[in-house]
C-alpha positions as CSV (number, residue, x, y, z in Angstrom):
1,M,-7.9,-10.1,26.0
2,S,-8.3,-11.8,22.7
3,A,-9.8,-9.5,20.1
4,V,-10.1,-8.7,16.4
5,L,-9.4,-5.1,15.4
6,L,-11.2,-3.5,12.6
7,R,-8.5,-1.5,10.8
8,V,-10.0,1.2,8.6
9,T,-7.8,2.4,5.8
10,R,-8.6,5.0,3.2
11,L,-6.4,5.8,0.2
12,D,-9.1,7.8,-1.6
13,P,-12.4,9.4,-0.5
14,L,-14.4,6.4,-1.7
15,D,-12.4,3.8,0.3
16,G,-13.3,3.2,3.9
17,D,-14.0,-0.5,4.2
18,P,-13.1,-2.1,7.5
19,E,-10.5,-4.8,7.4
20,P,-10.0,-7.4,10.2
21,Q,-6.6,-7.1,11.9
22,P,-5.4,-9.4,14.6
23,P,-4.7,-7.3,17.8
24,D,-2.0,-9.5,19.3
25,G,1.5,-8.0,19.1
26,E,2.6,-4.7,17.6
27,P,0.2,-4.4,14.6
28,G,-2.9,-4.5,16.7
29,E,-1.5,-2.4,19.5
30,T,-0.4,0.2,16.9
31,V,-3.7,0.3,15.2
32,E,-5.5,0.8,18.5
33,A,-3.0,3.4,19.7
34,I,-3.3,5.4,16.5
35,G,-7.1,5.4,16.7
36,C,-7.6,4.0,13.3
37,G,-9.5,0.9,14.3
38,L,-12.0,-0.8,16.7
39,A,-11.7,-3.9,18.8
40,T,-14.2,-6.7,19.2
41,E,-14.0,-10.2,20.6
42,P,-13.4,-12.7,17.9
43,D,-16.1,-15.1,19.0
44,D,-18.7,-12.4,19.6
45,A,-20.6,-12.1,16.3
46,Q,-23.1,-9.6,17.8
47,D,-20.2,-7.3,19.0
48,L,-18.6,-7.5,15.6
49,A,-21.9,-6.6,14.0
50,R,-22.3,-3.6,16.4
51,Q,-18.9,-2.4,15.5
52,L,-19.5,-2.7,11.8
53,V,-22.8,-0.9,12.1
54,R,-21.1,1.8,14.1
55,L,-18.6,2.3,11.3
56,L,-21.3,2.3,8.6
57,E,-23.5,4.8,10.5
58,D,-20.6,7.2,11.2
59,P,-18.9,7.9,8.0
60,D,-17.1,11.0,9.4
61,E,-15.5,8.9,12.2
62,R,-14.7,6.1,9.7
63,L,-12.9,8.6,7.4
64,K,-11.1,10.2,10.4
65,M,-9.9,6.7,11.4
66,G,-8.7,6.1,7.8
67,D,-6.9,9.5,7.7
68,R,-5.2,8.8,11.1
69,G,-4.0,5.4,9.7
70,R,-2.9,6.9,6.5
71,M,-0.9,9.7,8.2
72,A,0.8,7.2,10.5
73,V,1.9,5.1,7.5
74,I,3.2,8.2,5.7
75,Q,5.1,9.3,8.8
76,A,6.7,6.0,9.5
77,H,6.7,3.8,6.4
78,T,7.4,5.8,3.3
79,W,10.7,5.8,1.5
80,G,11.5,9.2,2.9
81,A,10.7,8.2,6.5
82,R,12.8,5.0,6.2
83,A,15.7,6.9,4.6
84,Q,15.7,9.4,7.5
85,E,15.7,6.6,10.0
86,L,18.6,4.9,8.2
87,E,20.5,8.3,8.1
88,H,20.1,8.6,11.9
89,V,21.4,5.0,12.4
90,C,24.4,5.6,10.1
91,N,25.2,8.9,11.9
92,A,25.0,7.3,15.3
93,A,27.3,4.4,14.1
94,L,29.7,6.9,12.6
95,A,29.8,9.0,15.8
96,A,30.4,5.8,17.9
97,T,33.2,4.8,15.6
98,R,34.8,8.2,16.0
99,R,34.6,8.0,19.8
100,T,36.4,4.6,19.9
101,A,39.1,5.6,17.3
């Protein structure tokens, strides 16, 4: 299925604008799995309009989508999260080296 995701991001209470995000591959799948976006067919202007109206008419859900996206980014893509991931990789490599020595 070809689609365009509307990714909602919110960095402050005033930001909640939908941003088109291609769904093919990891970014689109991630946005949809997290629940911080909506999907619409790229050639269906009426569906896109319906989804935009849905976001405009439901500010609570729009903000929840933004919060879910923000939390997912904080959990996986901050310096702290990346440092922890690197620490796990280094510890695994060190442990593997010790087993072969």
